[in-house]
C-alpha positions, 0 to 999 in steps of 0.5 A: 500500500502506498503512503499518503502524499504530503499535504501542505498548508491551505495558504501555501496551496492557495498561493501556489495555485494563484501564482500559477493562474496569474502567470498563465494569464500574463503569458496568454496576454503577452502571447496575444499582444494584449499586454506588452512585456513592459506592462507585465514587468510593471505589474510585477514591480508594483507588487514588489513595491507594495510588499517592500513597503509593507515589510518595512512597517513596524510589526510587519509579517515575515511573509512580506519579506519572503514575497519581496525575495520571490518577486525579485527572483521572478523579475530578474529571471524573466519567468513570467514573460519568457525573457532570457535570464 
């Protein structure tokens, strides 16, 4: 009998699903020339700025700093718009 798969927290699962959906939407919008790469990167940078600001607030939740790291990685690697790294 096989072991049950590891179950992650509901927030982690929801966040991963949301990221996957949004990335797919951004790619589709870019592929169809609806949203240019510069606008997609702008959306990512706006999200980054919001979390950088939240991370600096007194009593900020550590998740904001983690989101900052993730967004910087996405922006710098080009993941969401298929740019070369």
